[in-house]
N, C-alpha and C positions, 0 to 999 in steps of 0.2 A: 304334569308336565310342568307346572310352575315350580316346582320344588326341585325338580332336574335341573332347571335353567338357573335358580338361585345357588344350587350346589355347585354348579359348572362357573358361575361367576366369581362364587367365593374361592374356588380353586385357582381360577386365574389371576384374582386379585393377591393370593398367598404369593402364588409364583412369581408374580411381579415384584411384590416386596422382597423376596428372596432374591432375585437377581438383582435388584438395586443393592440390597445389604451386601450381596457378594461383589458388586461393581465397585463400590464405594470404600474408601481406605481412611483411615485416621491420621496417617502420615504420608508424605509425597514419596514415590519411588526414586525421584531424582533430587539432587542437592539444589539449593538456590543458585541461579544463574549470576556469574559474574556480570559486572557491567560490561557490555561490548566495546571493543577497542577500535582504533583506527585501523589497525591491521585486520580485524575481524569484517571491517566495510570493505577494504581493499579486496580481500578475497571473494567476498560475496559478489561485489562489483564486477569482478574478473569472471566470476560463473554467469553473470546477466550478460555481460558482452559475447562471453563463450556462445551460450545459448542463443543469442540474438544472430550471431555471424552463422551458426549451424543453420538455423531456420532460413536465414535470408538467403545464403549463399548455394547451399547444398539440400535443402529440405530434411537435413538430419546428419548423423555422425555420432562420432563418439564424445560424449561429454564426460570430462576428466574433472571429477569432485576429490580434491586432498580432504582427508577426514578432518582435518583442522578447518576447513572452509566450512564443513558442514556444523562444526560444533559453534564456530563463530556464529554462523546462520541462525541456529537455535538460540543462542544467547541475544541476537537482535530480535528475534520472534519473542523474547520475554518482554522487550520494549514496547512491542506492538499488542501483546495480548495480555493483560494484567495479571499478574500470579503465575504464568505459565513457566515451567520448568522442563529442561530438555537437555539429554545426553546423548552422545553417539559415541559407539565402540566397534572395532573390529574383532570380532571373538571366533576362535575356530574357522576363521575362513567365512564367516557370515557378517552382515552388517547388522548390529543390535541397536535399536531405537528406543530410548525411555522418555516417556512424557508424563508429567503430571499438571493438572489444572484444578485450582480449588474449586469446590461447588458453590455455585452462588449463593450468597447471604448466608455463609458458615463462619465467615471470617477466618478462613484457611483452617478451620477445625475439621473439615471432611475434605477428601480429595477423590478426584477420579484419575486413576492411575493406567498407563497402557505401556507394555512391552512388545515390541515386534523384532523377529528375527527374521532376516531376508538373505536367503542364500544366492549364490551365483546362480544365474540362469540364461537359458536361450529361448527367444519367442515370449510366449505371455508372461505376464510377471506372476512370481510365486511367494507365498508366505511361508518359511518354516514353522513359525510358531507365532501365536498372536495370545497375549493375557491381558484381560481388561479386569483389573482389580485383583480377586482372586479365581476369577474364572479362566480357564484356560479352554481355549476354542479349537476345534479341530482345523486343520489345514484348509479343508475346502469351503469351511464355513466364514474363517478368517478372512478370504480373500472376497468372500461374497459380502460380508460386512463392510469392509473398506470400501467395494465398489458401490454399495448402496449407499455410504455416508458421503463419497464422493457425488454420487447422484442430487442427494439433497442439498449439498452445497453448492456445486457448480453447475446443477441441471444435467438432463440424460444426454445431451449432444456434446458437450464440453467434458463431461466426466468420460464419455466413451474415447474421445479424442485423447485426452489426457492418458488413459489406460493404454489405449492402443499405440501412442506414441513410444513407449517404452518397449524396446524389440530385444532387451537383454542387458545382462548386469554382470561384471567380474571385479575381481579385487585384485589390484597388483601393490603389494607393500602396503602402503598408509593412503593410498588412491582408490576412490570406488569409480568404475568405468562404466557409464549408462550407455547402451546403444539407442539412439532415438531416431525417429522417424516422423519429422514435425516441421512443416513450412509455417511460414510467416502468418499465413490466416489461421490456422489452427492455433498458434502461439496467441494472436490476438483474441481469439473466442475464448481459450482457457482464461487469459488475463482479464478479459471483459467480464467473464460470470465471477470470477474471483473478486474483483472489484464490486461487483452487483450485491454478493454474498455480504460484503463489508458495508456496503451503502443501505442494504436492506431493501432494495428495490432493483429493477433492471437498468442497465445503463441505457442513454438514449441511442436511437438508431445510429450506426455508423454514417449512414447517408446525411442524416441532418447534421451531424457533426462536421461533415465534409463541406456542406452547404455553408454552414455558419463560417468556417475557415476561409471558403472562397469569397465570402461577402466581406470579410475583414482585409483579406488581402487585395481585392478589388478596391475597398474603400482607401487602401494606403497609395495604390496605382494612380487611383484618380484624382488624389490630393484631398480627399474628404478628411482624411486622418493624416497627420503631420509625420514626417521623418526624424524629426528633432524635438528636443524639449520633453515635457511631461508626459507620463503615461495616463494621466485623467482622463482625457479624450477617449482613449482605447476602452477604459473600464466604463464609462457612460454610453459608448457606441453598443458594447457587449450587451449592456443591460436593456438599452433600449431595443436592441435586435431580440433578445428573449421576452420582452415584454409584448412586441406586435407578433411574433412569430409562436405560437403554443399550439398549432395545430395536431391533435392526436397525442398530446404529452400535457402532464402535469407542468405547474411553473416551476417546480424544483427541475425537472428534466430539461425544461427551456433554458433554464440558468447554467444547468451542467453541461450544455451542449454548446452553450455561446462561451462559456469561461474555459472548457476544454480545447475549444477550437482557438480562442485568443493564446492560450498557453502553448499550443501548437505552432503559433505564429511568433509569440514573443517571449516564451518560457525557455526553460532549462533545456538543453539538448539531450540530456539524458532521460528527459519525458518518454521518450520513445522506449526505453529499456523496460519501463513498468507497462506502457501503453499502447506498444506498437501492435497496428492492426484494427484499433478502435476507430480509424477514419476510413470511410471508402476509398479506395484509390481511384476507383473508377470516375468520380466526382472530380478529380484532381487533373485527369487526363487533358492534355492540350493546353495547359496554362504556362505563361512565360512571364512572369512578373520580374520587373527590373527594381522596384523599389521595396523596401522592407522596415522592420521597426528596429534595426537594429542599433540606431542612435537614440533610441527613445530611453529617458532615464527616470528613475524615483530615486528621490531626495539626490539627485546629481549623479547617481551612479547605475550603470547598465545591468550590474548583477544583481542590484537590490530589485529591479524590476523584474528579471528573470526569477529570483527567489518568490517575490510576491504573488506573481500569476501562477507560477508552478504549484506552490502550497496550497492556493485558493483552488485550484482545479482537482488535485487530489483530494482535499477536504470535499468538495462536492461530488467526487466519483467513488468515495470509499467513506471515511471515517476520521474523526481527529487523532485517533490512536496512530492509523497509519501515517496521516499528513505531519504531525509532529515528528514521528519517529524517523521517517525518511529525512527531514530537514536536520534532524541531528546525526543522523549517520552520515549525511552528506559533510557535515563539519567536522565529524571524527576523521572522514577519508582525508579531509583537507589538512588535519593537524599532523598527518605524516608525511606531508608533502611539503616540502621545503618553501616553495613559493607562496603558500597559502597560510594555514594554520587555523585552528578552531575560530569563528567570528561569531561574537555575539550580535553584530549589526545584521549578519545573514539569518539568524534566530529571530531577530525581531522583524525582520521583513518576512520570514516565514509565518510567524505567528500574527502578524496583520493580516496576511492573506488568508489564513485559517478563521481567524474571526470575521473577515468580511464576507466569506462564503456563507459561514454561520448566520449571520446577519440577514444576508439577501434571502435565503432559503426559508428563514423563520418570518419573514415578512409577506403578507397577503399580497398577491399578484396587483390587486387594486390599488396598494398602497405603494407601488414601486415607483411610480413617476415622482411622488413626494421625495422617496428614498435617492433617485438619481439627482435630484434638485439640491440634496444635501452636498453633494460631491463638489463643491465649488473648487478645490484644490487639495494638494497631497495632504496638507495638515488635518484633513477631516477624516482622512482613513488608514494613515500609516505612521506610526511614532516618529519621532526623532531618534537619530542612530548615531550620532557624531561623538557622544562621550560614552558610548558603549565599549568594552573591551574587544578588540579586534585582531585577528590573525595571530593568534596564540599557538606557538609550536607545541607539541604533545607534552614535552617536559614541563613548560611553563603553566598550560592549562591545567595539569595534574597538580602542580605545586599551589595553584591559586584557586582552584575550583574542585580538585579531586577526581569525579567521574561522573557521566551522566547519572543523575539521580541521587547524588549526594546533596546534603543540607547547603553547602555553600554553591553549589550548582543551583539547586531550587531558589536560592535567596534572588540570585540574578535573574532567574526566570520571572520571580513575582515582581521584580521591578519593570520588566518588560511589559507583564501582563498589565500591571496598574496603569501603565501610560495608554495602553491600548483602551482599557476602560473609560479613558478620560477624553478620548477623540470624539469629534463630533457626532461620527456615524453611531458610536454605541451608546451615547449618553441617552439616558431613559428608557434602553431596550431591555 
């Protein structure tokens, strides 16, 4: 009997090695991603606005995805996931997606390649073909594998909602038309689980985030928090609330909830594009506040305040790759807007916010009171920005810094990071 068990174990190990060998390649299936452009971000942002409108107003409808918007989104994905390469084509009436990611620790000598062919369909999603490395998977097994992968990443409930939301797919010229059945609550659950996967743990309860948000708005309404001047009192208020209210949650969850609520109150309007549904609306009913933080500034600017707190919240809710990339994407979008432009002062605010969250989460809860005490003023947690390049149109940005990820661009980022290292909050950390 023992011999049979050893034989079965040996056969299983050999089969696993064979599967891994067939699934891993020495070269990627997709070419390196070009750096994302402002136009890429504009198209992706349009998709997000379209998705939010469909889920908020009608609980679904037709999501129109130009193939260039999909390609741009894949290029943006390469900024968030190191080494990722992705391509999209419409071939013989099917949507063909190629993706490649380097095997960790191999310095891009080994790759996991994936090719999926998605045909038009009505009703449940279909996969015409799925190839992982050199392994060609049967149609029924391919869909089951994708569903299993989604369950691992999103959890059973959110993955089921994601697959159930797609009711059909058709292709018209260079546009993919996806029929969706998805309300704002479902969108919020899927977004929350995706952020949790990036964060490595679940997001705080939506009811808790809502209660923190109400506490902040009530404090503004009562005059406990000012309606003009520096943002510093707001940060100290949120940190103090996270310190005092950690019921049923880790200190990281307490901070994430408080900073997320603060970002909802005082951050960028587009935060809802990424995190709609993460705040329990039932907790907000019957509220009629007349005062807000709209006049509050950082470094004398309201936009700097919005950038800082939004980036801090995204860092707490996901990871540095996401929060840095979203900040860069926003600036790329601005570079194609005549009134704005790529602004390194905004990048400095974003990165200061990211590092703020990293510092807080890395600090034991018992030391938070001391951490709060270090925040005497803005010079302690956000860099000076007056001498940084700002509002660069796309052509000027390209001439001076190339593109995101180029050496000239990275040198400017290094200047900002050096300044952040010298802040009182980060000295000795």
